[in-house]
N, CA, C and O of each residue as an XYZ file, in Angstrom:
268
protein
N      90.689     82.744     96.946
C      89.650     83.490     97.770
C      88.500     82.674     98.121
O      88.116     81.966     97.189
N      87.810     82.570     99.255
C      86.637     81.747     99.380
C      85.724     82.433    100.297
O      86.032     83.449    100.920
N      84.478     81.785    100.364
C      83.407     82.519    101.071
C      83.552     82.264    102.575
O      83.641     81.138    103.067
N      83.571     83.577    103.356
C      83.775     83.506    104.693
C      82.602     82.646    105.560
O      81.442     82.683    105.152
N      82.906     81.963    106.627
C      81.996     81.419    107.597
C      82.163     81.887    108.678
O      83.195     82.512    108.924
N      81.091     81.687    109.696
C      80.887     82.133    111.124
C      82.230     81.891    111.808
O      82.539     82.656    112.723
N      83.088     80.871    111.447
C      84.252     80.546    112.095
C      85.089     81.336    111.929
O      85.887     81.517    112.849
N      85.217     82.107    110.680
C      86.303     82.920    110.401
C      86.048     84.475    110.867
O      86.893     85.325    110.584
N      84.845     84.824    111.599
C      84.359     85.954    111.988
C      85.554     86.629    113.096
O      85.979     87.774    112.941
N      85.953     85.836    114.083
C      86.994     86.537    114.939
C      88.273     86.769    114.185
O      88.904     87.770    114.525
N      88.682     86.157    113.391
C      90.062     86.435    112.575
C      89.573     87.519    111.737
O      90.394     88.436    111.719
N      88.343     87.796    110.904
C      88.045     88.941    110.253
C      87.895     90.115    111.031
O      88.099     91.196    110.478
N      87.546     90.074    112.321
C      87.242     91.265    112.953
C      88.730     91.631    113.574
O      89.005     92.821    113.724
N      89.500     90.818    113.865
C      90.999     91.113    114.202
C      91.678     91.966    113.059
O      92.124     93.100    113.238
N      91.702     91.273    111.849
C      92.273     91.927    110.764
C      91.777     93.391    110.487
O      92.615     94.247    110.203
N      90.517     93.688    110.554
C      89.832     94.714    110.342
C      90.375     95.847    111.296
O      90.698     96.973    110.918
N      90.426     95.374    112.601
C      90.563     96.185    113.574
C      92.213     96.689    113.291
O      92.479     97.887    113.192
N      93.146     95.743    113.189
C      94.456     96.159    112.873
C      94.824     96.862    111.933
O      95.705     97.718    112.011
N      94.100     96.534    110.807
C      94.334     97.660    109.734
C      93.926     99.062    109.966
O      94.487    100.047    109.486
N      92.878     99.061    110.762
C      92.061    100.351    110.974
C      93.195    101.099    112.054
O      93.424    102.283    111.806
N      93.806    100.580    113.054
C      94.662    100.925    113.784
C      96.022    101.407    113.187
O      96.714    102.268    113.729
N      96.331    100.796    112.062
C      97.586    100.876    111.316
C      97.353    102.222    110.669
O      98.130    103.162    110.833
N      96.106    102.298    109.822
C      95.664    103.595    108.968
C      95.734    104.677    109.952
O      96.422    105.646    109.631
N      95.078    104.693    111.227
C      95.122    105.720    112.368
C      96.615    106.043    112.543
O      96.883    107.245    112.532
N      97.592    105.218    112.694
C      98.786    105.642    112.953
C      99.436    106.299    111.965
O     100.179    107.240    112.245
N      99.259    105.932    110.813
C      99.811    106.487    109.516
C      99.381    107.909    109.245
O     100.164    108.849    109.112
N      97.977    107.984    109.171
C      97.524    108.872    108.541
C      96.420    109.838    109.531
O      95.667    110.700    109.077
N      96.538    109.472    110.890
C      95.585    110.116    111.630
C      93.892    109.750    111.790
O      93.325    108.860    111.156
N      93.356    110.501    112.615
C      92.041    109.927    112.396
C      91.207    110.127    110.831
O      91.578    110.946    109.991
N      90.241    109.371    110.690
C      89.741    109.176    109.479
C      88.525    108.479    109.583
O      88.144    108.204    110.720
N      87.733    108.086    108.472
C      86.661    107.374    108.404
C      86.891    105.912    108.560
O      85.973    105.093    108.606
N      88.088    105.634    108.635
C      88.603    103.951    108.854
C      88.625    103.764    110.341
O      88.509    102.630    110.805
N      88.785    104.956    111.220
C      88.859    104.636    112.675
C      87.624    104.005    113.230
O      86.549    104.555    113.469
N      87.930    102.876    113.376
C      86.754    102.215    114.391
C      87.388    100.737    114.627
O      88.224    100.182    113.913
N      86.840    100.292    115.690
C      86.788     98.785    116.171
C      85.965     97.996    115.616
O      84.775     98.309    115.642
N      86.355     96.835    115.003
C      85.392     95.875    114.344
C      85.506     94.822    115.512
O      86.504     94.531    116.172
N      84.229     94.331    115.593
C      83.921     93.356    116.559
C      83.384     91.923    115.873
O      82.795     92.011    114.796
N      83.556     90.758    116.409
C      82.964     89.592    115.891
C      81.562     89.641    115.618
O      81.161     89.198    114.541
N      80.683     90.171    116.535
C      79.581     90.236    116.367
C      79.040     91.256    115.249
O      77.936     91.161    114.713
N      79.899     92.146    115.013
C      79.682     93.149    113.729
C      79.745     92.499    112.385
O      78.972     92.614    111.434
N      80.916     91.739    112.526
C      81.196     90.645    111.345
C      80.119     89.915    110.902
O      79.635     89.961    109.771
N      79.601     88.949    112.229
C      78.537     87.989    111.896
C      77.184     88.860    111.433
O      76.417     88.350    110.616
N      76.952     90.012    111.905
C      75.801     90.937    111.550
C      75.952     91.044    109.988
O      75.040     90.817    109.193
N      77.276     91.433    109.650
C      77.434     91.954    108.187
C      77.003     90.602    107.298
O      76.229     90.665    106.343
N      77.618     89.396    107.759
C      77.241     88.228    107.021
C      75.621     87.789    106.721
O      75.137     87.068    105.848
N      75.051     88.494    107.754
C      73.286     87.986    107.552
C      72.847     88.916    107.122
O      71.616     88.928    107.082
N      73.593     90.165    106.581
C      72.794     91.168    105.838
C      72.604     91.032    104.339
O      72.695     92.015    103.604
N      72.340     89.816    103.886
C      72.494     89.545    102.431
C      73.599     90.154    101.747
O      73.527     90.838    100.726
N      74.662     89.837    102.416
C      76.255     90.188    101.836
C      77.108     88.827    101.725
O      77.020     87.947    102.581
N      77.808     88.748    100.775
C      78.911     87.889    100.673
C      80.133     88.384    101.151
O      80.588     89.444    100.721
N      80.840     87.550    102.205
C      82.080     88.145    102.887
C      82.823     87.182    102.202
O      82.513     85.992    102.257
N      83.978     87.680    101.425
C      84.976     86.761    101.172
C      86.569     86.921    101.661
O      87.106     88.018    101.812
N      87.089     85.911    101.836
C      88.234     85.982    102.499
C      89.436     85.559    101.721
O      89.176     84.638    100.947
N      90.893     86.034    101.699
C      91.903     85.450    101.038
C      92.745     84.882    102.291
O      92.985     85.609    103.255
N      93.155     83.620    102.228
C      93.791     83.006    103.202
C      95.165     82.638    102.674
O      95.266     82.079    101.582
N      96.335     82.963    103.490
C      97.761     82.334    103.369
C      98.076     81.511    104.405
O      98.191     81.860    105.580
N      98.244     80.193    103.872
C      98.744     79.232    105.347
C      97.596     78.981    106.503
O      97.857     78.490    107.602
N      96.418     79.353    106.122
C      95.010     79.409    106.884
C      95.015     80.641    107.653
O      94.109     80.738    108.481
N      95.885     81.658    107.555
C      95.708     83.014    108.040
C      95.019     83.782    107.377
O      95.376     83.776    106.199
N      94.102     84.518    107.606
C      93.336     85.618    106.754
C      94.099     86.873    106.465
O      94.643     87.563    107.327
N      94.094     87.088    105.304
C      95.193     88.304    104.855
C      94.529     89.315    104.257
O      94.946     90.453    104.043
N      93.420     88.825    103.983
C      92.390     89.955    103.105
C      90.930     89.578    103.158
O      90.593     88.405    103.319
N      89.972     90.660    103.011
C      88.692     90.417    103.222
C      88.083     91.377    102.259
O      88.686     92.413    101.978
N      86.889     91.087    101.723
C      86.068     91.827    100.744
C      84.578     91.619    101.163
O      84.155     90.474    101.328
N      83.771     92.716    101.339
C      82.256     92.329    101.625
C      81.410     92.758    100.440
O      81.340     93.950    100.141
N      80.731     91.769     99.720
C      80.059     92.272     98.707
C      78.484     92.263     98.937
O      77.839     91.231     99.125
N      77.945     93.556     98.897
C      76.452     93.862     99.214
C      75.605     93.807     98.014
O      74.397     94.026     98.101
């Protein structure tokens, strides 16, 4: 686990959007149904939050935002 950087934002957005789509397919519409953008991830990083990522072979496989 490591602190995310701005370079990670596109891959974080992609992971969060894919997860949202998967949850919607499995369980229908819910509070998780949204599209995450790179701009949104970067905004979150600037809001006094720490964004952590878990990588496997340089691919981001998990993320955690601490506020």
